[in-house]
C-alpha positions in Angstrom: 20.5 -72.2 -158.2 22.5 -75.4 -157.0 22.1 -78.4 -159.7 19.6 -80.3 -159.5 20.6 -83.9 -157.7 20.6 -86.6 -160.1 18.4 -89.7 -158.8 20.9 -93.0 -158.0 21.0 -95.5 -160.2 18.7 -98.5 -158.7 21.7 -101.2 -158.8 23.8 -98.9 -157.6 21.3 -98.1 -154.4 20.4 -102.0 -154.3 24.0 -102.2 -154.0 24.8 -99.9 -151.6 21.6 -101.3 -149.3 23.5 -104.3 -149.6 26.7 -103.3 -148.1 25.1 -101.7 -145.3 23.6 -104.9 -144.2 26.6 -106.4 -144.5 29.1 -106.9 -141.3 33.0 -107.3 -141.6 34.6 -110.9 -141.5 36.0 -110.3 -138.2 33.1 -109.1 -136.6 30.6 -112.2 -138.0 33.4 -114.5 -137.1 33.8 -112.8 -133.3 30.4 -112.9 -132.6 30.0 -117.0 -134.1 33.3 -117.5 -132.1 31.6 -115.9 -128.8 28.6 -117.8 -129.3 30.2 -121.0 -130.0 32.3 -120.7 -126.8 29.6 -119.5 -124.4 27.5 -122.8 -125.4 30.3 -125.0 -125.0 31.2 -123.5 -121.8 28.0 -123.4 -119.9 25.8 -126.3 -121.9 28.2 -128.8 -123.9 30.8 -128.8 -121.1 28.0 -129.7 -117.8 26.7 -131.9 -120.0 30.0 -134.2 -120.6 30.7 -133.6 -117.3 27.2 -135.4 -116.0 28.2 -138.3 -118.2 31.8 -138.5 -117.2 31.0 -138.4 -113.5 28.4 -140.9 -114.1 30.5 -143.5 -115.7 33.8 -142.9 -113.3 33.3 -146.1 -111.8 32.6 -147.8 -114.7 29.3 -149.0 -116.7 28.4 -151.4 -114.0 28.3 -149.2 -111.2 25.8 -146.6 -113.2 23.9 -149.5 -113.9 23.9 -150.4 -110.0 22.9 -146.9 -109.1 20.0 -147.1 -111.9 18.8 -150.2 -110.6 18.6 -149.2 -107.0 15.0 -148.9 -105.3 14.9 -145.6 -104.0 16.4 -144.4 -107.9 13.9 -146.7 -109.4 10.9 -145.4 -106.9 12.1 -141.7 -107.9 11.6 -142.4 -111.7 8.3 -144.1 -111.2 7.1 -141.4 -109.0 8.7 -138.8 -111.7 6.8 -140.3 -114.5 3.9 -140.8 -112.7 3.2 -137.0 -112.1 4.4 -136.1 -115.4 1.6 -138.5 -117.0 -0.5 -137.1 -115.0 0.1 -133.3 -114.7 0.4 -133.2 -118.5 -2.9 -134.2 -120.1 -4.7 -131.9 -117.3 -2.2 -128.7 -118.3 -3.2 -129.6 -122.3 -6.6 -129.4 -121.8 -6.6 -126.6 -119.2 -4.4 -125.1 -122.1 -6.8 -125.8 -124.9 -9.7 -124.8 -122.9 -8.4 -121.6 -121.7 -6.9 -120.5 -125.2 -10.2 -121.4 -126.7 -12.2 -119.0 -124.3 -9.7 -116.1 -124.2 -9.2 -115.8 -128.3 -12.9 -116.8 -129.3 -15.1 -115.0 -126.6 -15.6 -111.9 -124.8 -16.7 -112.4 -121.1 -15.8 -110.3 -117.6 -12.9 -111.2 -115.9 -11.0 -112.3 -119.2 -7.4 -110.0 -118.4 -8.0 -111.5 -114.8 -7.4 -115.2 -116.4 -4.8 -114.1 -118.5 -3.1 -112.5 -115.6 -4.0 -115.8 -113.4 -2.6 -117.9 -116.3 0.9 -115.8 -116.2 0.8 -115.9 -112.3 3.2 -119.5 -112.3 5.7 -117.4 -114.6 6.1 -114.6 -112.1 5.9 -116.4 -108.5 9.3 -118.3 -107.7 8.5 -122.2 -107.0 9.4 -122.3 -103.7 6.8 -119.5 -103.0 4.5 -121.6 -104.5 5.6 -124.9 -102.7 4.9 -122.7 -99.4 1.6 -121.7 -100.4 0.4 -125.3 -100.6 2.0 -126.2 -97.3 -0.2 -123.0 -96.1 -3.1 -124.5 -97.8 -3.0 -128.5 -96.9 -0.6 -128.6 -94.1 -1.2 -130.0 -90.9 -1.4 -126.3 -89.3 -3.1 -125.1 -93.1 -6.1 -123.8 -93.7 -7.8 -127.0 -94.2 -5.4 -128.9 -92.2 -8.1 -130.2 -89.6 -10.5 -130.9 -92.3 -7.9 -133.4 -94.3 -6.6 -134.7 -91.2 -10.6 -135.6 -89.9 -10.7 -137.1 -93.5 -7.5 -138.9 -93.4 -6.5 -137.5 -96.7 -2.9 -136.5 -97.0 -1.7 -134.1 -99.7 1.3 -132.4 -98.0 4.6 -134.6 -98.3 2.6 -137.3 -100.4 2.9 -137.6 -104.1 -0.7 -135.8 -104.4 1.0 -132.7 -103.0 3.9 -133.4 -105.6 1.2 -133.7 -108.5 -0.8 -130.3 -107.7 2.8 -128.2 -107.0 3.4 -129.5 -110.6 0.1 -128.8 -112.2 0.5 -125.3 -110.7 3.9 -124.8 -111.8 3.5 -126.0 -115.3 0.0 -125.2 -116.4 0.9 -122.0 -118.2 3.3 -123.6 -121.0 0.5 -124.9 -123.1 -2.2 -122.4 -122.9 0.8 -119.7 -123.5 1.8 -121.3 -126.6 -1.8 -121.6 -128.0 -2.9 -118.3 -127.3 -1.0 -115.9 -129.6 -1.6 -118.4 -132.6 -5.1 -118.5 -132.3 -5.6 -114.9 -132.1 -3.5 -114.7 -134.7 -5.7 -117.3 -136.6 -8.7 -115.4 -135.8 -12.0 -117.8 -136.0 -13.5 -117.0 -139.4 -12.5 -120.9 -140.4 -14.3 -122.0 -137.5 -17.4 -119.2 -138.6 -17.4 -120.8 -141.9 -17.5 -124.8 -140.7 -20.5 -123.9 -138.2 -22.5 -121.6 -141.0 -22.3 -124.8 -143.1 -23.8 -127.2 -140.3 -21.0 -128.3 -138.6 -21.2 -129.3 -134.8 -19.0 -127.3 -132.7 -16.6 -130.7 -131.6 -16.2 -131.8 -135.6 -15.5 -127.9 -136.0 -12.5 -127.8 -133.8 -11.7 -131.7 -134.7 -11.4 -130.6 -138.3 -10.9 -126.8 -138.7 -9.0 -125.8 -134.9 -7.1 -128.5 -134.3 -5.1 -129.1 -137.5 -3.9 -125.6 -137.2 -2.8 -125.4 -133.5 -1.4 -129.0 -133.9 2.6 -128.0 -133.6 2.1 -125.2 -131.1 0.0 -127.9 -128.6 2.6 -130.5 -129.4 5.6 -127.9 -128.7 3.3 -126.6 -125.3 3.1 -130.1 -124.3 6.9 -130.7 -125.1 7.7 -127.8 -122.4 5.2 -129.0 -120.3 6.6 -132.3 -119.9 9.7 -131.1 -119.4 9.1 -129.0 -116.7 7.1 -131.7 -114.9 10.1 -134.1 -114.8 12.4 -131.3 -113.9 10.7 -129.5 -111.3 12.8 -129.0 -108.3 11.5 -126.1 -106.2 7.8 -126.2 -105.5 8.3 -130.0 -105.2 11.0 -129.8 -102.8 8.9 -127.8 -100.3 5.6 -130.3 -100.3 7.2 -133.5 -100.9 9.2 -133.8 -97.4 12.2 -136.0 -98.9 11.0 -139.1 -97.9 13.1 -141.9 -99.4 11.5 -144.4 -102.2 8.0 -142.2 -101.5 8.2 -139.1 -102.3 11.6 -138.4 -104.1 11.0 -137.3 -107.7 14.4 -137.9 -109.4 15.7 -134.4 -109.1 15.2 -134.6 -105.5 16.9 -138.2 -105.6 19.7 -136.7 -107.3 20.3 -133.6 -104.6 20.3 -135.9 -101.5 22.5 -138.6 -103.2 25.0 -135.4 -103.8 24.5 -134.4 -100.5 25.4 -137.9 -99.1 28.7 -138.0 -101.2 27.2 -140.5 -103.4 28.5 -139.1 -106.7 27.6 -141.7 -108.9 24.3 -142.1 -108.1 23.4 -138.8 -107.8 25.2 -137.9 -111.5 23.6 -141.7 -113.2 20.1 -139.8 -112.0 21.7 -136.5 -113.3 22.0 -138.3 -116.2 18.6 -139.7 -117.2 17.3 -135.2 -116.7 20.4 -134.6 -119.3 19.1 -137.0 -121.7 15.8 -135.7 -120.7 16.9 -132.3 -121.9 18.8 -133.3 -124.8 15.9 -135.2 -126.2 13.7 -132.1 -125.8 15.4 -129.6 -127.3 15.5 -131.8 -130.3 12.0 -132.0 -130.6 11.5 -128.4 -129.5 13.6 -127.9 -132.8 12.0 -130.4 -135.0 8.7 -128.8 -133.6 9.5 -124.9 -134.4 10.7 -126.3 -138.0 7.6 -127.8 -138.8 5.8 -124.6 -137.2 8.2 -122.3 -139.3 7.4 -124.1 -142.5 3.5 -124.3 -141.9 
């Protein structure tokens, strides 16, 4: 008969498990070096080049490029688009997340699919759809012309296209969180006599606030930086329908390097601020 196997010392077992989970030093340092090199080459270097090119002819030329009427008009239109788009998508995202996670109804899976639609459709195709709907030769073109309503090649078309592109961001941040939370706390508040609005403000909102802010942040960043769909519906009219990304493209195509990179520096700064705020919000969510 074979000898009975003696149980391993628990301390030795823990030591073996820890050793199995540890990589050799050269593996860890190699992976760190690859990650840092990738970040430096594809993120830090392009951002640095944007600033260098923007300031290549001095600070005065940089500020002159930013203070041009067309640049200021592009900045105003970009801010206006975000100012309208983000609140609309915030309201929609909260309502959609509440409906999907708290109620059972016909078409629930269809609603979830439609929320993800902008993620699966190219932004250029999205812009083309709006042209086919609201353009002069589109389905509603004759009615819009008869009532002197202009959507394509106007700020309203840019806002509509941006709303479509960005509406999943808030909802997609809230739906998984609210599904994980469940509805026990809300049901308890309602059973104690709280109204639906008070339950939302006192119970639901504090629990979802970090995810909500995170979704709003991503929605705002995409709204200000959207190019594809906006490019199709804008018409590239200087001073009227050029958002900041489109203004950068126009200046670059006209070899106005300082003007192009001055506008790009604003978008790059927005990206950095978004990244910092994103990190803070992720830290708050992890801490919570």
